[in-house]
C-alpha positions as CSV (number, residue, x, y, z in Angstrom):
1,X,-0.5,0.0,-0.3
2,X,2.7,2.3,0.9
3,X,4.7,1.3,-2.6
4,X,1.5,1.8,-4.2
5,X,0.9,5.4,-2.6
6,X,4.9,6.2,-3.5
7,X,4.4,5.3,-7.1
8,X,0.7,7.0,-7.7
9,X,2.4,10.5,-5.9
10,X,5.7,10.0,-8.3
11,X,3.3,9.6,-11.5
12,X,1.1,12.4,-10.4
13,X,4.6,14.2,-10.1
14,X,5.4,13.1,-13.4
15,X,2.2,14.0,-15.3
16,X,1.2,16.9,-13.4
17,X,4.6,18.7,-12.0
18,X,7.0,18.4,-14.5
19,X,4.3,20.9,-17.0
20,X,3.6,22.9,-14.2
21,X,7.2,23.8,-13.1
22,X,8.0,24.0,-17.3
23,X,5.1,26.7,-17.5
24,X,6.0,28.6,-14.4
25,X,9.5,28.6,-15.9
26,X,8.7,29.8,-19.4
27,X,6.2,32.5,-17.5
28,X,8.9,34.2,-15.4
29,X,11.6,33.9,-18.8
30,X,8.7,35.1,-21.0
31,X,8.1,37.9,-18.2
32,X,11.7,39.0,-18.1
33,X,11.6,39.0,-21.9
34,X,8.8,41.0,-22.6
35,X,10.4,43.5,-19.7
36,X,13.4,43.5,-21.8
37,X,11.5,44.5,-25.2
38,X,9.3,46.8,-23.9
39,X,12.6,48.7,-22.2
40,X,14.4,48.7,-25.2
41,X,10.7,50.1,-27.5
42,X,10.8,52.8,-25.2
43,X,14.4,54.0,-25.8
44,X,14.0,53.5,-29.4
45,X,11.3,55.4,-29.9
46,X,12.5,58.4,-27.2
47,X,15.5,58.2,-29.6
48,X,13.5,59.1,-32.6
49,X,11.6,61.5,-30.6
50,X,7.8,60.0,-31.5
51,X,5.3,62.2,-29.7
52,X,4.8,61.0,-26.0
53,X,1.0,59.4,-26.2
54,X,2.0,57.7,-29.3
55,X,5.1,56.3,-27.3
56,X,2.5,55.6,-24.5
57,X,0.1,53.7,-26.9
58,X,2.4,52.0,-28.8
59,X,4.4,50.5,-25.5
60,X,1.0,49.7,-24.2
61,X,-0.4,47.8,-27.6
62,X,2.9,45.3,-27.6
63,X,3.2,44.9,-23.6
64,X,-0.6,43.6,-23.7
65,X,0.4,41.4,-27.7
66,X,3.2,39.7,-25.6
67,X,1.5,38.9,-22.6
68,X,-1.3,37.5,-24.3
69,X,1.2,35.1,-26.8
70,X,3.0,34.3,-23.2
71,X,-0.4,33.2,-21.6
72,X,-1.0,30.9,-24.8
73,X,2.1,29.4,-24.8
74,X,1.7,29.1,-21.0
75,X,-1.5,27.5,-21.1
76,X,-0.1,25.3,-24.0
77,X,2.9,24.1,-21.8
78,X,0.2,22.4,-19.2
79,X,-1.4,20.5,-22.1
80,X,-4.6,22.8,-22.9
81,X,-5.7,22.0,-26.2
82,X,-5.0,26.1,-27.4
83,X,-6.3,26.1,-31.2
84,X,-10.1,26.4,-29.9
85,X,-8.9,29.1,-27.4
86,X,-7.2,31.0,-30.5
87,X,-10.1,30.4,-32.8
88,X,-12.1,32.3,-30.0
89,X,-9.7,34.9,-29.6
90,X,-10.1,35.1,-33.3
91,X,-13.5,35.9,-33.7
92,X,-13.6,38.2,-31.1
93,X,-11.1,40.2,-32.3
94,X,-12.7,40.6,-35.6
95,X,-15.9,41.2,-34.1
96,X,-13.9,43.8,-32.0
97,X,-12.5,45.3,-35.6
98,X,-15.6,45.3,-37.1
99,X,-17.4,47.3,-34.6
100,X,-14.8,49.7,-34.0
101,X,-13.8,50.1,-37.4
102,X,-14.3,54.1,-37.2
103,X,-12.6,54.2,-34.0
104,X,-9.9,52.2,-35.8
105,X,-10.1,54.5,-38.6
106,X,-8.8,57.4,-36.3
107,X,-6.6,55.2,-34.7
108,X,-4.5,54.6,-37.7
109,X,-4.5,58.3,-38.5
110,X,-3.8,59.4,-35.0
111,X,-0.6,57.5,-35.6
112,X,-0.1,58.8,-39.0
113,X,-0.6,62.7,-37.9
114,X,1.9,62.2,-35.1
115,X,4.5,60.1,-37.2
116,X,4.5,62.6,-39.9
117,X,3.7,65.6,-38.3
118,X,1.4,67.9,-40.8
119,X,0.9,70.8,-38.2
120,X,1.5,70.2,-34.3
121,X,0.2,72.0,-31.4
122,X,0.0,75.7,-31.2
123,X,-0.1,75.4,-35.0
124,X,-3.0,77.4,-37.0
125,X,-4.5,75.2,-39.8
126,X,-7.5,75.0,-41.5
127,X,-9.1,71.5,-42.2
128,X,-12.3,70.0,-42.6
129,X,-14.5,73.1,-43.0
130,X,-12.9,74.8,-39.6
131,X,-9.8,77.5,-38.9
132,X,-8.6,77.7,-36.0
133,X,-5.4,76.3,-33.4
134,X,-4.2,72.9,-32.5
135,X,-5.1,72.5,-28.7
136,X,-4.7,68.7,-28.4
137,X,-3.9,65.8,-30.7
138,X,-5.1,62.8,-29.3
139,X,-5.0,59.2,-31.0
140,X,-8.1,59.1,-32.3
141,X,-9.2,63.4,-32.8
142,X,-7.7,66.7,-33.1
143,X,-8.9,69.3,-30.7
144,X,-9.1,73.1,-32.3
145,X,-10.1,76.5,-31.0
146,X,-11.6,78.6,-33.3
147,X,-11.2,82.4,-33.6
148,X,-14.6,82.6,-31.5
149,X,-13.3,80.6,-29.0
150,X,-14.9,77.5,-29.6
151,X,-13.7,73.8,-29.1
152,X,-13.5,72.0,-32.3
153,X,-13.2,68.4,-32.0
154,X,-12.1,66.8,-35.3
155,X,-11.7,62.9,-35.9
156,X,-7.8,62.1,-36.8
157,X,-9.8,59.5,-39.6
158,X,-10.7,63.0,-41.8
159,X,-7.8,65.0,-40.3
160,X,-5.5,62.5,-42.6
161,X,-7.4,61.8,-45.4
162,X,-8.1,65.2,-46.3
163,X,-6.6,68.7,-46.9
164,X,-5.0,70.5,-44.3
165,X,-4.1,74.3,-44.9
166,X,-1.1,74.9,-42.3
167,X,-0.5,78.7,-41.8
168,X,2.4,78.8,-39.3
169,X,5.0,76.1,-40.5
170,X,6.1,78.9,-42.6
171,X,6.3,81.3,-40.0
172,X,4.6,84.1,-41.9
173,X,1.3,85.1,-43.2
174,X,-0.4,87.4,-45.9
175,X,-3.1,89.3,-44.5
176,X,-5.8,90.0,-47.2
177,X,-8.0,92.9,-47.1
178,X,-9.8,95.2,-49.9
179,X,-10.0,98.8,-49.4
180,X,-12.4,100.9,-52.2
181,X,-11.8,104.8,-53.1
182,X,-14.3,106.7,-55.3
183,X,-13.6,107.0,-59.1
184,X,-12.5,110.9,-58.5
185,X,-9.5,110.6,-55.9
186,X,-6.0,110.7,-56.1
187,X,-5.3,106.8,-57.0
188,X,-1.3,107.4,-56.3
189,X,-2.2,108.9,-53.3
190,X,-4.1,106.6,-52.0
191,X,-1.7,104.2,-52.6
192,X,0.9,105.9,-50.4
193,X,-1.8,106.3,-47.8
194,X,-2.7,102.6,-47.3
195,X,0.6,101.6,-47.8
196,X,1.8,104.2,-44.6
197,X,-0.6,102.6,-42.0
198,X,1.0,99.1,-43.4
199,X,4.5,100.4,-42.3
200,X,3.6,102.0,-39.3
201,X,2.4,98.8,-37.7
202,X,5.1,97.4,-35.9
203,X,3.3,93.4,-36.2
204,X,3.3,94.3,-40.2
205,X,6.8,92.0,-41.3
206,X,9.0,94.0,-43.5
207,X,9.9,91.1,-44.7
208,X,8.0,90.0,-46.9
209,X,7.8,93.9,-47.8
210,X,3.6,94.9,-47.3
211,X,1.9,96.1,-50.7
212,X,-1.1,98.2,-51.6
213,X,-2.2,97.4,-55.6
214,X,-5.2,98.3,-57.6
215,X,-7.3,95.2,-57.9
216,X,-10.6,96.1,-59.5
217,X,-12.8,98.7,-60.9
218,X,-15.7,97.8,-59.0
219,X,-19.2,99.9,-60.5
220,X,-18.8,102.5,-57.6
221,X,-15.1,102.4,-56.2
222,X,-11.5,101.6,-57.3
223,X,-10.8,98.5,-55.0
224,X,-7.1,98.5,-53.4
225,X,-5.8,94.8,-52.5
226,X,-3.7,95.9,-48.9
227,X,-1.7,93.0,-48.2
228,X,0.1,92.9,-45.2
229,X,2.2,90.3,-43.7
230,X,2.1,89.0,-40.1
231,X,3.3,85.9,-37.7
232,X,0.2,83.6,-37.8
233,X,0.0,84.7,-34.0
234,X,-0.9,88.3,-35.1
235,X,-3.0,87.9,-37.8
236,X,-6.0,88.8,-36.1
237,X,-4.7,91.7,-34.8
238,X,-3.1,92.9,-37.9
239,X,-6.2,92.3,-40.0
240,X,-8.5,94.3,-37.5
241,X,-5.9,97.0,-37.1
242,X,-5.6,97.1,-41.1
243,X,-8.9,97.7,-42.0
244,X,-9.4,100.6,-39.1
245,X,-6.2,102.3,-39.8
246,X,-7.0,102.5,-43.1
247,X,-10.5,104.2,-42.7
248,X,-8.9,106.6,-40.5
249,X,-6.0,107.2,-42.5
250,X,-7.8,108.1,-45.6
251,X,-10.6,110.3,-44.0
252,X,-8.0,112.4,-42.1
253,X,-6.4,112.5,-45.9
254,X,-9.7,113.6,-47.3
255,X,-10.1,110.7,-49.8
256,X,-13.8,109.5,-49.4
257,X,-14.7,105.8,-49.4
258,X,-17.9,105.8,-51.2
259,X,-20.8,104.6,-50.2
260,X,-23.1,102.0,-51.9
261,X,-25.6,103.3,-54.3
262,X,-28.9,102.4,-54.9
263,X,-31.2,103.6,-57.8
264,X,-35.1,104.4,-57.4
265,X,-37.7,104.2,-60.1
266,X,-40.8,105.8,-60.1
267,X,-43.1,104.5,-62.8
268,X,-45.8,107.6,-63.5
269,X,-49.2,105.9,-63.5
C-alpha cells in the first residue's frame, strides 16, 4: 500500500508537476523578455523623438500582445488544447474590429499625424471646414480652438485623409484686406496713405514687404488689395488694425470711401 502511494505520487508528479514547473519557468523567462522588449522599444522611440502619447499607446499595445502570446504559450505547456482558444480570440478580435471600424480608422489617422506631423500643438490650421489653433492631438481626434474661442473636435481619420492648410509652418502669413476709394480720388495718393498705415504697424513684417495694389475697377469704387504679412499668431490683430487704420487714414487725407449706391425708379401711373 505504501509502495502504491509512492508510485501514485511519483506518477502525479511526472504527469502534472513537470508541466507546471515548465509553465512557471516559461512564464518567468517570458515576463523578463517582455520587460526587456518594452524597455528597448521605449528607448528606441525616445531616441527617434516619437510623440509621447504615441509612445505610451504603442508600448501598451506591444506589451498586451506579448503577454497574451505568453499566456497562450503557458496554457499550451500545461497540456491544454489552445487551437480552439486561439480561434475564439481571433473571432472576438474580428468582431471587435468590425464594431470599432470607425475608431480604428481614427486611430490609424492619429498615428499618421503624430509620425508625419502635418501640424503640431499651437499651429494655426484650416481643415474639415474649421479654422483654429491646435490645442491637443489625441490618438483618435484633434482639438482646435477657433477664432470665436469654440472647441472644434475633428476625427483623425478625416484629418489624415483630407486637405490641411497649415498657416504656421512657414512662420509668415499674408493678411488680405480690400479697401475701396471713389473714382474721382487720386490713386497714387491713396496708395501712399494705405501703405503708410501698414509700415507704421509694428506687427506688420518688413520681409516680405507689405504691398498696396489696384485690384478691381468696381461699379462704384476703385478697389485696392492691401496685403501686409504677419506672424500667424498676430493675424487677427493685424487684420483688424489694418481695416480700422485704413479708414481713419483715408478720412484724414480727405479721400472718399464711397457708400453703396441704390437707384429708385418711379413709374408714372
